[in-house]
MARBA-3410 file (N, C-alpha, C, O; in Angstrom, 1 decimal):
227
36.0,-9.0,7.0,35.4,-9.4,5.7,36.5,-9.7,4.7,37.4,-9.0,4.5 ~ 36.3,-10.9,4.1,37.3,-11.4,3.1,37.2,-10.6,1.8,36.1,-10.0,1.6 ~ 38.2,-10.6,1.1,38.2,-9.9,-0.2,37.2,-10.5,-1.2,36.6,-9.8,-1.9 ~ 37.0,-11.8,-1.1,36.0,-12.5,-1.9,34.6,-12.0,-1.6,33.8,-11.7,-2.5 ~ 34.3,-11.9,-0.3,33.0,-11.5,0.1,32.7,-10.1,-0.2,31.6,-9.7,-0.7
33.7,-9.2,-0.1,33.6,-7.8,-0.4,33.3,-7.7,-1.9,32.5,-6.8,-2.3 ~ 34.0,-8.5,-2.7,33.8,-8.4,-4.2,32.4,-8.9,-4.5,31.7,-8.3,-5.4 ~ 31.9,-9.9,-3.8,30.5,-10.4,-4.1,29.5,-9.3,-3.8,28.6,-9.0,-4.6 ~ 29.7,-8.6,-2.6,28.7,-7.6,-2.2,28.7,-6.4,-3.2,27.7,-5.8,-3.5 ~ 29.9,-6.0,-3.6,30.0,-4.8,-4.5,29.4,-5.2,-5.8,28.6,-4.3,-6.4
29.7,-6.3,-6.4,29.1,-6.7,-7.7,27.7,-7.0,-7.7,27.0,-6.8,-8.7 ~ 27.2,-7.5,-6.5,25.7,-7.8,-6.4,24.8,-6.7,-6.1,23.6,-6.7,-6.3 ~ 25.4,-5.6,-5.6,24.6,-4.4,-5.2,23.7,-3.9,-6.3,22.5,-3.8,-6.1 ~ 24.3,-3.6,-7.4,23.5,-3.1,-8.6,22.6,-4.2,-9.1,21.5,-3.9,-9.6 ~ 23.0,-5.4,-9.1,22.2,-6.5,-9.6,21.0,-6.7,-8.8,20.0,-7.2,-9.3
21.0,-6.4,-7.5,19.9,-6.5,-6.6,19.0,-5.2,-6.7,17.8,-5.3,-6.7 ~ 19.7,-4.1,-6.8,19.0,-2.8,-6.9,18.2,-2.6,-8.1,17.1,-2.1,-8.0 ~ 18.7,-3.1,-9.3,18.0,-2.9,-10.5,16.6,-3.5,-10.5,15.6,-2.9,-10.9 ~ 16.5,-4.8,-10.1,15.1,-5.4,-10.0,14.2,-4.6,-9.0,13.0,-4.6,-9.1 ~ 14.9,-4.1,-8.0,14.1,-3.3,-7.0,13.5,-2.1,-7.7,12.4,-1.7,-7.4
14.2,-1.4,-8.6,13.7,-0.3,-9.3,12.7,-0.7,-10.4,11.7,0.0,-10.6 ~ 13.1,-1.7,-11.2,12.3,-2.1,-12.3,11.0,-2.9,-11.9,10.0,-2.9,-12.7 ~ 11.1,-3.7,-10.8,10.0,-4.6,-10.5,9.3,-4.2,-9.1,8.1,-4.0,-9.1 ~ 10.2,-4.1,-8.1,9.6,-3.9,-6.7,8.8,-2.6,-6.6,7.7,-2.6,-6.1 ~ 9.4,-1.5,-7.1,8.7,-0.2,-7.0,7.5,-0.2,-7.9,6.4,0.3,-7.4
7.5,-0.6,-9.2,6.2,-0.6,-9.9,5.2,-1.5,-9.3,4.0,-1.2,-9.3 ~ 5.6,-2.7,-8.8,4.7,-3.6,-8.1,4.0,-2.9,-7.0,2.8,-3.0,-6.7 ~ 4.8,-2.2,-6.2,4.3,-1.5,-5.0,3.3,-0.4,-5.4,2.2,-0.3,-4.8 ~ 3.7,0.4,-6.4,2.8,1.6,-6.8,1.5,1.1,-7.4,0.5,1.6,-7.1 ~ 1.6,0.1,-8.3,0.4,-0.4,-8.9,-0.6,-1.0,-7.9,-1.8,-0.7,-7.9
0.0,-1.8,-7.0,-0.8,-2.4,-6.0,-1.4,-1.4,-5.1,-2.6,-1.5,-4.7 ~ -0.7,-0.4,-4.8,-1.2,0.7,-3.8,-2.3,1.5,-4.5,-3.3,1.7,-3.9 ~ -2.1,1.9,-5.7,-3.2,2.6,-6.4,-4.5,1.8,-6.5,-5.5,2.3,-6.2 ~ -4.4,0.6,-7.0,-5.6,-0.2,-7.2,-6.2,-0.6,-5.8,-7.4,-0.6,-5.6 ~ -5.3,-0.8,-4.8,-5.8,-1.0,-3.5,-6.5,0.1,-2.9,-7.6,-0.1,-2.2
-6.1,1.4,-3.1,-6.8,2.5,-2.6,-8.1,2.8,-3.3,-9.1,3.2,-2.7 ~ -8.2,2.4,-4.6,-9.5,2.5,-5.3,-10.5,1.5,-4.7,-11.6,1.9,-4.4 ~ -10.0,0.3,-4.5,-10.9,-0.7,-3.8,-11.3,-0.2,-2.4,-12.5,-0.3,-2.0 ~ -10.3,0.3,-1.7,-10.6,0.8,-0.3,-11.6,1.9,-0.2,-12.5,1.9,0.6 ~ -11.5,2.9,-1.2,-12.4,4.0,-1.2,-13.8,3.6,-1.5,-14.7,4.0,-0.9
-13.9,2.6,-2.4,-15.2,2.1,-2.8,-15.9,1.4,-1.6,-17.0,1.6,-1.2 ~ -15.1,0.6,-0.9,-15.6,-0.2,0.2,-16.0,0.8,1.4,-17.0,0.6,2.1 ~ -15.2,1.8,1.6,-15.5,2.8,2.6,-16.8,3.5,2.3,-17.6,3.7,3.2 ~ -16.9,4.0,1.1,-18.1,4.8,0.7,-19.4,4.0,0.8,-20.4,4.5,1.3 ~ -19.4,2.7,0.4,-20.6,2.0,0.4,-21.0,1.7,1.9,-22.2,1.5,2.1
-20.0,1.6,2.7,-20.4,1.4,4.2,-21.0,2.6,4.8,-21.9,2.6,5.5 ~ -20.4,3.8,4.5,-20.9,5.0,5.0,-22.2,5.4,4.4,-23.1,5.9,5.1 ~ -22.4,5.1,3.2,-23.7,5.5,2.5,-24.8,4.5,2.8,-25.9,4.7,2.5 ~ -24.4,3.4,3.5,-25.4,2.4,3.9,-26.2,1.8,2.7,-27.4,1.7,2.7 ~ -25.4,1.5,1.6,-26.0,0.9,0.4,-26.3,-0.5,0.7,-25.5,-1.3,1.0
-27.6,-0.8,0.7,-28.1,-2.2,1.1,-27.5,-3.2,0.2,-27.4,-3.1,-1.0 ~ -27.0,-4.3,0.8,-26.3,-5.3,0.0,-24.8,-5.1,-0.2,-24.0,-5.9,0.2 ~ -24.5,-3.9,-0.7,-23.1,-3.6,-0.9,-22.4,-3.4,0.5,-21.2,-3.7,0.6 ~ -23.1,-2.8,1.5,-22.5,-2.7,2.8,-22.1,-4.0,3.4,-21.0,-4.2,4.0 ~ -23.0,-5.0,3.3,-22.7,-6.3,3.8,-21.6,-7.0,3.0,-20.7,-7.7,3.6
-21.6,-6.7,1.7,-20.5,-7.3,0.9,-19.1,-6.7,1.3,-18.2,-7.4,1.4 ~ -19.1,-5.4,1.5,-17.9,-4.7,2.0,-17.4,-5.3,3.3,-16.2,-5.5,3.4 ~ -18.3,-5.5,4.2,-17.9,-6.0,5.5,-17.3,-7.4,5.4,-16.4,-7.8,6.0 ~ -18.0,-8.2,4.5,-17.6,-9.6,4.3,-16.2,-9.6,3.6,-15.3,-10.4,4.0 ~ -16.0,-8.7,2.7,-14.7,-8.6,2.0,-13.6,-8.3,2.9,-12.5,-8.9,2.9
-13.8,-7.3,3.7,-12.8,-6.9,4.7,-12.5,-8.0,5.7,-11.4,-8.2,6.1 ~ -13.6,-8.7,6.1,-13.4,-9.8,7.1,-12.5,-10.9,6.5,-11.6,-11.4,7.2 ~ -12.8,-11.2,5.2,-12.0,-12.3,4.6,-10.6,-11.9,4.4,-9.7,-12.7,4.7 ~ -10.3,-10.8,3.8,-8.9,-10.4,3.4,-8.1,-10.0,4.6,-6.9,-10.1,4.5 ~ -8.7,-9.5,5.6,-7.9,-9.1,6.8,-7.7,-10.4,7.7,-6.8,-10.4,8.5
-8.5,-11.4,7.5,-8.4,-12.6,8.3,-7.6,-13.7,7.8,-7.5,-14.8,8.4 ~ -7.1,-13.6,6.6,-6.4,-14.6,5.9,-5.0,-14.1,5.6,-4.8,-13.0,5.2 ~ -3.9,-15.0,5.6,-2.6,-14.5,5.3,-2.4,-14.1,3.9,-3.0,-14.7,3.0 ~ -1.6,-13.1,3.7,-1.3,-12.5,2.4,-0.7,-13.6,1.5,-1.0,-13.7,0.3 ~ 0.2,-14.4,2.0,0.9,-15.4,1.2,-0.1,-16.5,0.7,0.1,-17.0,-0.4
-1.1,-16.8,1.5,-2.1,-17.7,1.1,-2.9,-17.1,-0.1,-3.3,-17.8,-1.0 ~ -3.2,-15.8,0.0,-4.0,-15.1,-1.0,-3.2,-15.2,-2.3,-3.7,-15.4,-3.4 ~ -1.9,-14.9,-2.2,-1.0,-15.0,-3.4,-1.0,-16.4,-4.0,-1.1,-16.5,-5.3 ~ -0.9,-17.4,-3.2,-1.0,-18.8,-3.7,-2.3,-19.2,-4.4,-2.3,-19.8,-5.4 ~ -3.4,-18.7,-3.8,-4.7,-19.0,-4.3,-4.8,-18.4,-5.7,-5.3,-19.0,-6.7
-4.4,-17.1,-5.9,-4.5,-16.4,-7.2,-3.6,-17.0,-8.2,-4.0,-17.3,-9.4 ~ -2.3,-17.3,-7.9,-1.3,-17.7,-8.9,-1.4,-19.3,-9.1,-1.3,-19.7,-10.2 ~ -1.4,-20.0,-8.0,-1.4,-21.5,-8.2,-2.8,-22.1,-8.2,-3.0,-23.2,-8.7 ~ -3.8,-21.4,-7.5,-5.1,-22.0,-7.4,-6.0,-21.8,-8.6,-6.8,-22.6,-9.0 ~ -6.0,-20.5,-9.1,-6.9,-20.2,-10.2,-6.8,-21.0,-11.4,-7.7,-21.2,-12.1
-5.5,-21.4,-11.8,-5.4,-22.2,-13.0,-6.2,-23.5,-12.9,-6.6,-24.0,-14.0 ~ -6.5,-24.0,-11.7,-7.4,-25.2,-11.6,-8.8,-25.0,-12.1,-9.5,-25.9,-12.3 ~ -9.2,-23.7,-12.1,-10.6,-23.4,-12.6,-10.5,-22.7,-13.9,-11.5,-22.1,-14.4 ~ -9.4,-22.8,-14.6,-9.2,-22.3,-15.9,-8.8,-20.8,-16.1,-8.8,-20.3,-17.2 ~ -8.4,-20.2,-14.9,-7.9,-18.8,-15.0,-6.4,-18.8,-14.7,-5.9,-19.1,-13.7
-5.7,-18.5,-15.8,-4.2,-18.5,-15.7,-3.7,-17.1,-15.8,-3.9,-16.4,-16.8 ~ -2.9,-16.7,-14.8,-2.3,-15.3,-14.8,-0.8,-15.4,-14.7,-0.3,-16.3,-14.0 ~ -0.1,-14.5,-15.3,1.3,-14.4,-15.1,1.6,-14.0,-13.6,0.7,-13.5,-12.9 ~ 2.9,-14.2,-13.2,3.2,-13.9,-11.8,3.1,-12.5,-11.4,2.5,-12.2,-10.4 ~ 3.5,-11.5,-12.3,3.4,-10.1,-11.9,2.0,-9.6,-11.7,1.7,-9.1,-10.7
1.1,-9.8,-12.7,-0.3,-9.4,-12.4,-1.0,-10.1,-11.3,-1.8,-9.6,-10.6 ~ -0.6,-11.4,-11.1,-1.1,-12.1,-9.9,-0.7,-11.4,-8.6,-1.5,-11.3,-7.7 ~ 0.5,-11.0,-8.5,1.0,-10.3,-7.3,0.3,-9.0,-7.2,-0.1,-8.6,-6.1 ~ 0.1,-8.2,-8.3,-0.6,-6.9,-8.2,-2.0,-7.2,-7.7,-2.5,-6.4,-6.8 ~ -2.7,-8.1,-8.2,-4.1,-8.4,-7.8,-4.1,-8.8,-6.3,-5.0,-8.3,-5.6
-3.3,-9.7,-5.9,-3.3,-10.1,-4.5,-3.0,-9.0,-3.5,-3.6,-8.8,-2.5 ~ -1.9,-8.2,-3.8,-1.6,-7.1,-3.0,-2.7,-6.0,-2.9,-3.0,-5.5,-1.9 ~ -3.2,-5.8,-4.1,-4.3,-4.7,-4.1,-5.5,-5.2,-3.4,-6.1,-4.4,-2.6 ~ -5.9,-6.4,-3.5,-7.1,-6.9,-2.8,-6.9,-6.9,-1.3,-7.8,-6.5,-0.5 ~ -5.7,-7.3,-0.9,-5.4,-7.3,0.5,-5.3,-5.9,1.1,-5.8,-5.6,2.1
-4.6,-5.0,0.4,-4.4,-3.7,0.8,-5.8,-2.9,0.9,-6.0,-2.1,1.8 ~ -6.6,-3.3,-0.1,-8.0,-2.6,-0.1,-8.7,-2.9,1.2,-9.5,-2.0,1.6 ~ -8.6,-4.1,1.7,-9.3,-4.4,3.0,-8.9,-3.5,4.1,-9.7,-3.1,4.9 ~ -7.5,-3.4,4.2,-7.0,-2.6,5.3,-7.2,-1.1,5.2,-7.6,-0.4,6.1 ~ -7.0,-0.6,3.9,-7.1,0.8,3.7,-8.6,1.3,3.7,-8.9,2.4,3.9
-9.5,0.3,3.5,-10.9,0.7,3.6,-11.3,1.2,5.0,-12.1,2.1,5.1 ~ -10.7,0.6,6.0,-11.0,1.0,7.4,-10.3,2.4,7.6,-10.8,3.2,8.4 ~ -9.2,2.7,7.0,-8.5,4.0,7.1,-9.4,5.0,6.5,-9.6,6.1,7.1 ~ -9.9,4.8,5.3,-10.8,5.8,4.6,-12.1,6.0,5.4,-12.5,7.1,5.6 ~ -12.6,4.9,5.9,-13.9,5.0,6.6,-13.8,5.8,7.9,-14.6,6.7,8.1
-12.7,5.5,8.6,-12.5,6.3,9.9,-12.2,7.7,9.6,-12.6,8.6,10.4 ~ -11.4,8.0,8.5,-11.1,9.4,8.2,-12.3,10.2,7.8,-12.5,11.3,8.2 ~ -13.2,9.6,7.0,-14.4,10.2,6.6,-15.3,10.5,7.8,-15.9,11.6,7.9 ~ -15.4,9.5,8.6,-16.3,9.7,9.8,-15.7,10.7,10.8,-16.4,11.2,11.7 ~ -14.4,11.0,10.7,-13.8,11.9,11.6,-14.1,13.4,11.3,-13.9,14.3,12.1
-14.6,13.6,10.0,-15.0,14.9,9.6,-16.3,15.3,10.4,-17.2,14.5,10.3 ~ -16.4,16.4,11.1,-17.6,16.7,11.9,-18.9,16.7,11.0,-18.9,17.2,9.9 ~ -19.9,16.1,11.6,-21.2,16.0,10.9,-21.8,17.4,10.6,-22.5,17.5,9.6 ~ -21.4,18.3,11.4,-22.0,19.7,11.2,-21.6,20.2,9.9,-22.4,21.0,9.3 ~ -20.4,19.9,9.3,-20.0,20.4,8.1,-20.8,19.8,6.9,-21.2,20.5,6.0
-21.2,18.5,7.1,-22.0,17.9,6.1,-23.4,18.5,6.1,-24.0,18.8,5.1 ~ -24.0,18.7,7.3,-25.3,19.3,7.4,-25.3,20.7,6.9,-26.3,21.1,6.2 ~ -24.2,21.5,7.1,-24.2,22.8,6.6,-24.1,22.8,5.0,-24.7,23.7,4.4 ~ -23.4,21.8,4.5,-23.3,21.7,3.0,-24.7,21.5,2.4,-25.1,22.0,1.4 ~ -25.5,20.6,3.1,-26.8,20.3,2.6,-27.7,21.6,2.7,-28.6,21.8,1.9
-27.5,22.3,3.8,-28.3,23.5,4.0,-28.1,24.6,2.9,-29.0,25.3,2.6 ~ -26.9,24.6,2.4,-26.7,25.6,1.3,-26.9,25.1,-0.1,-26.7,25.7,-1.1 ~ -27.5,23.9,-0.1,-28.0,23.3,-1.4,-27.0,22.4,-2.1,-27.3,22.0,-3.3 ~ -25.9,22.0,-1.5,-25.0,21.0,-2.2,-25.6,19.6,-2.2,-26.3,19.2,-1.2 ~ -25.4,18.9,-3.3,-25.8,17.5,-3.3,-24.9,16.6,-2.5,-23.8,17.1,-2.0
-25.3,15.3,-2.4,-24.4,14.4,-1.7,-23.0,14.3,-2.4,-22.0,14.3,-1.7 ~ -23.0,14.2,-3.7,-21.7,14.1,-4.4,-20.9,15.3,-4.2,-19.7,15.2,-4.0 ~ -21.5,16.5,-4.3,-20.8,17.8,-4.1,-20.2,17.9,-2.7,-19.1,18.3,-2.5 ~ -21.1,17.4,-1.7,-20.6,17.5,-0.3,-19.4,16.6,-0.1,-18.5,17.0,0.6 ~ -19.5,15.4,-0.7,-18.4,14.5,-0.5,-17.1,15.0,-1.2,-16.0,14.9,-0.6
-17.2,15.5,-2.4,-16.0,15.8,-3.2,-15.4,17.2,-2.7,-14.2,17.4,-2.8 ~ -16.3,18.1,-2.3,-15.8,19.5,-2.0,-15.6,19.7,-0.5,-14.7,20.5,-0.2 ~ -16.3,19.0,0.3,-16.2,19.3,1.8,-15.6,18.2,2.5,-14.6,18.4,3.3 ~ -16.1,17.0,2.4,-15.7,15.9,3.2,-14.4,15.3,2.8,-13.5,15.1,3.6 ~ -14.2,14.9,1.5,-13.1,14.1,1.1,-11.7,14.9,1.2,-10.7,14.3,1.6
-11.7,16.2,0.9,-10.4,16.9,1.1,-10.0,16.9,2.6,-8.8,16.8,2.8 ~ -10.9,17.0,3.5,-10.5,16.9,4.9,-10.2,15.5,5.3,-9.2,15.3,6.1 ~ -10.9,14.5,4.8,-10.7,13.1,5.1,-9.3,12.7,4.6,-8.6,11.9,5.2 ~ -8.9,13.2,3.4,-7.6,12.8,2.9,-6.5,13.3,3.8,-5.5,12.5,3.9 ~ -6.6,14.5,4.3,-5.5,14.9,5.2,-5.4,14.0,6.5,-4.3,13.7,6.9
-6.6,13.6,7.0,-6.6,12.7,8.1,-6.0,11.4,7.8,-5.3,10.7,8.5 ~ -6.4,10.9,6.6,-6.0,9.5,6.2,-4.6,9.4,5.6,-4.0,8.3,5.6 ~ -4.0,10.6,5.3,-2.7,10.5,4.6,-1.6,9.8,5.4,-0.9,8.9,4.8 ~ -1.3,10.1,6.7,-0.3,9.4,7.4,-0.5,7.9,7.4,0.5,7.1,7.1 ~ -1.6,7.4,7.8,-1.8,5.9,7.8,-1.7,5.3,6.5,-1.3,4.2,6.3
-2.2,6.0,5.4,-2.1,5.5,4.1,-0.7,5.3,3.6,-0.3,4.4,3.0 ~ 0.1,6.4,3.9,1.5,6.3,3.5,2.2,5.2,4.3,3.2,4.6,3.8 ~ 1.8,5.0,5.6,2.4,3.9,6.3,2.1,2.6,5.7,3.0,1.7,5.6 ~ 0.9,2.4,5.1,0.6,1.2,4.4,1.4,1.0,3.2,1.7,-0.1,2.8 ~ 1.7,2.2,2.5,2.6,2.1,1.3,4.0,1.6,1.7,4.5,0.8,1.0
4.5,2.1,2.8,5.8,1.6,3.2,5.8,0.2,3.6,6.7,-0.6,3.3 ~ 4.7,-0.2,4.3,4.6,-1.7,4.6,4.4,-2.5,3.4,5.0,-3.6,3.4 ~ 3.7,-2.0,2.4,3.5,-2.8,1.2,4.9,-3.0,0.4,5.1,-4.0,-0.2 ~ 5.7,-2.0,0.5,7.0,-2.1,-0.2,7.8,-3.3,0.4,8.4,-4.0,-0.4 ~ 7.7,-3.5,1.7,8.4,-4.6,2.3,7.7,-5.9,2.0,8.3,-7.0,1.8
6.3,-5.9,2.0,5.5,-7.1,1.7,5.7,-7.6,0.3,5.5,-8.8,0.1 ~ 6.2,-6.8,-0.6,6.4,-7.3,-2.0,7.4,-8.4,-2.1,7.5,-9.1,-3.1 ~ 8.2,-8.5,-1.0,9.2,-9.6,-1.0,8.5,-11.0,-1.1,9.1,-11.9,-1.5 ~ 7.2,-11.0,-0.6,6.5,-12.3,-0.7,6.2,-12.7,-2.1,5.9,-13.9,-2.4 ~ 6.3,-11.7,-3.1,6.1,-12.1,-4.5,7.1,-13.1,-5.0,6.9,-13.7,-6.0
8.2,-13.2,-4.3,9.2,-14.1,-4.7,8.7,-15.6,-4.6,9.2,-16.5,-5.3 ~ 7.7,-15.8,-3.8,7.2,-17.1,-3.6,6.3,-17.6,-4.8,6.0,-18.7,-4.9 ~ 6.0,-16.6,-5.7,5.2,-17.0,-6.9,6.0,-16.7,-8.1,5.4,-16.4,-9.2 ~ 7.3,-16.7,-8.0,8.3,-16.6,-9.1,8.4,-15.2,-9.7,9.0,-15.0,-10.8 ~ 7.9,-14.1,-9.0,8.2,-12.8,-9.5,9.7,-12.5,-9.2,10.1,-12.6,-8.0
10.4,-12.1,-10.2,11.8,-11.8,-10.0,12.0,-10.4,-9.6,12.3,-9.5,-10.4 ~ 11.8,-10.1,-8.3,12.0,-8.8,-7.8,13.3,-8.7,-7.0,14.1,-9.6,-7.1 ~ 13.3,-7.7,-6.1,14.6,-7.5,-5.3,15.0,-8.7,-4.5,16.2,-9.1,-4.6 ~ 14.1,-9.2,-3.7,14.5,-10.3,-2.9,14.8,-11.6,-3.6,15.6,-12.4,-3.3 ~ 14.0,-11.8,-4.7,14.3,-13.0,-5.5,15.7,-13.0,-6.1,16.4,-14.0,-6.1
16.1,-11.8,-6.5,17.5,-11.7,-7.1,18.5,-12.0,-6.0,19.5,-12.7,-6.3 ~ 18.3,-11.5,-4.8,19.2,-11.7,-3.7,19.3,-13.2,-3.4,20.3,-13.8,-3.1 ~ 18.1,-13.9,-3.5,18.1,-15.4,-3.2,18.9,-16.1,-4.3,19.7,-17.0,-4.0 ~ 18.8,-15.7,-5.5,19.5,-16.4,-6.6,21.0,-16.2,-6.5,21.7,-17.1,-6.7 ~ 21.4,-15.0,-6.2,22.9,-14.7,-6.0,23.4,-15.5,-4.8,24.5,-16.0,-4.8
22.6,-15.5,-3.7,23.0,-16.2,-2.5,23.2,-17.7,-2.8,24.1,-18.4,-2.2 ~ 22.3,-18.3,-3.6,22.4,-19.7,-4.0,23.6,-20.0,-4.8,24.2,-21.1,-4.6 ~ 24.1,-19.1,-5.6,25.3,-19.3,-6.4,26.6,-19.1,-5.6,27.6,-19.7,-5.9 ~ 26.5,-18.1,-4.7,27.8,-17.8,-4.0,27.9,-18.4,-2.6,29.0,-18.3,-2.0 ~ 26.9,-19.0,-2.1,26.9,-19.6,-0.8,27.2,-18.6,0.3,27.9,-18.9,1.3
26.6,-17.4,0.1,26.8,-16.3,1.1,25.4,-15.8,1.5,25.2,-14.6,1.2 ~ 24.5,-16.6,2.0,23.2,-16.1,2.3,23.1,-15.0,3.3,22.3,-14.0,3.1 ~ 23.9,-15.1,4.3,23.8,-14.0,5.4,24.2,-12.7,4.8,23.4,-11.7,5.0 ~ 25.3,-12.6,4.1,25.7,-11.3,3.6,24.7,-10.8,2.5,24.4,-9.6,2.5 ~ 24.3,-11.6,1.6,23.4,-11.2,0.5,22.0,-10.8,1.1,21.4,-9.8,0.6
21.5,-11.5,2.1,20.2,-11.1,2.6,20.3,-9.8,3.4,19.4,-9.0,3.4 ~ 21.4,-9.6,4.1,21.7,-8.3,4.8,21.7,-7.2,3.7,21.2,-6.1,4.0 ~ 22.4,-7.5,2.6,22.5,-6.4,1.6,21.1,-6.1,1.0,20.7,-4.9,0.8 ~ 20.3,-7.1,0.8,18.9,-6.9,0.4,18.1,-6.1,1.4,17.3,-5.2,1.0 ~ 18.3,-6.4,2.7,17.6,-5.6,3.7,18.1,-4.2,3.7,17.2,-3.3,3.9
19.3,-3.9,3.4,19.8,-2.5,3.4,19.1,-1.8,2.2,18.8,-0.6,2.4 ~ 19.0,-2.5,1.1,18.3,-1.8,-0.1,16.9,-1.5,0.2,16.3,-0.5,-0.1 ~ 16.2,-2.5,0.9,14.8,-2.2,1.3,14.7,-1.0,2.3,13.9,-0.2,2.2 ~ 15.7,-1.0,3.2,15.8,0.1,4.1,16.0,1.5,3.4,15.4,2.5,3.8 ~ 16.8,1.5,2.4,17.0,2.7,1.6,15.8,3.2,0.9,15.4,4.4,1.0
15.0,2.2,0.3,13.8,2.6,-0.4,12.8,3.1,0.6,12.1,4.2,0.4 ~ 12.6,2.5,1.8,11.6,2.9,2.8,12.0,4.2,3.4,11.2,5.0,3.8 ~ 13.3,4.4,3.5,13.8,5.7,4.1,13.4,6.9,3.2,13.0,7.9,3.6 ~ 13.6,6.7,1.9,13.2,7.7,0.9,11.7,8.0,1.0,11.3,9.1,1.0 ~ 10.9,6.9,1.1,9.5,7.0,1.2,9.1,7.8,2.5,8.2,8.6,2.5
9.8,7.5,3.6,9.6,8.2,4.9,9.9,9.7,4.7,9.1,10.5,5.3 ~ 10.9,10.0,4.0,11.2,11.5,3.8,10.1,12.1,3.0,9.7,13.2,3.2 ~ 9.6,11.4,1.9,8.5,11.9,1.1,7.3,12.1,2.0,6.6,13.1,1.9 ~ 7.0,11.1,2.9,5.8,11.2,3.8,6.0,12.5,4.7,5.0,13.2,4.8 ~ 7.1,12.7,5.3,7.3,13.8,6.2,7.2,15.1,5.4,6.6,16.1,6.0
7.6,15.2,4.2,7.5,16.4,3.4,6.1,16.8,3.2,5.6,17.9,3.4 ~ 5.3,15.8,2.7,3.9,16.1,2.4,3.0,16.2,3.6,2.1,17.0,3.6 ~ 3.4,15.6,4.7,2.7,15.8,5.9,2.8,17.3,6.4,1.8,17.9,6.9 ~ 4.0,17.8,6.2,4.2,19.2,6.6,3.3,20.1,5.7,2.8,21.2,6.1 ~ 3.2,19.8,4.4,2.4,20.6,3.5,0.9,20.5,3.8,0.2,21.4,3.5
0.5,19.4,4.3,-0.9,19.1,4.6,-1.4,19.6,5.9,-2.6,19.6,6.2 ~ -0.5,20.1,6.7,-0.8,20.6,8.1,-1.7,21.8,8.0,-1.3,22.8,7.2 ~ -2.8,21.9,8.7,-3.6,23.1,8.7,-2.9,24.1,9.6,-2.5,23.8,10.8 ~ -2.7,25.3,9.1,-2.0,26.3,9.9,-3.1,27.1,10.7,-4.0,27.6,10.1 ~ -3.0,27.1,12.0,-3.9,27.9,12.8,-3.8,29.3,12.5,-2.7,29.9,12.3
-5.0,30.0,12.4,-5.0,31.5,12.2,-4.2,32.2,13.3,-4.3,31.9,14.4 ~ -3.5,33.2,12.8,-2.7,34.1,13.8,-3.7,34.8,14.7,-4.7,35.3,14.2 ~ -3.4,34.9,16.0,-4.3,35.6,16.9,-4.4,37.1,16.6,-3.4,37.7,16.2 ~ -5.6,37.6,16.8,-5.8,39.0,16.5,-5.2,39.9,17.6,-5.4,39.5,18.8 ~ -4.4,40.9,17.3,-3.8,41.7,18.3,-4.9,42.4,19.2,-5.9,42.9,18.7
-4.6,42.4,20.5,-5.6,43.1,21.4,-6.5,42.1,22.1,-7.2,42.5,23.0 ~ -6.6,40.8,21.5,-7.5,39.8,22.1,-6.8,39.2,23.4,-7.4,38.4,24.0
END
């Protein structure tokens, strides 16, 4: 490695990392939160068999899972202005990522809720709990434990997908790497450095996931002596 290249990589590291902290991480978290809200709504209306809403949920999931994320980004940022709706790049990215993630996470929530034994729901009704009480006190706490690993995997995947926001002028981690690479004519080194920073962020998220997964594990009761 030449002295010039080493200097570029050292000086560019913080310049790439700062947009990652200020833009990429907030973009990821906002999109994930809104996406989970959408996903939970879609899952619940499917399970509750709400007429009309169930069909809408299925149609929504079919559309957003069946079309590329980058196309959805372009439709929201570049397409909506043609019908009079103009959004800045950052909120456009949040909306696109949240809508897309909602479709995928809806299936995670639905399968997790359906994985809770029906006998527990029936028992809750037998002791006089309402549907809302049954869902909030009995079903959802168990479903959340089941859904946690795949939901966190989707968060890690979303962190990497935010690099697509560079295509609609969001100045995030990857955009900054592109700008520096264009000025220094060192695309290979700069893109590798950006990849390392993404890897660092995702590694931290993986550690967080492992920590909380251990906290959420049901501990089997200790066997009674003499049995």
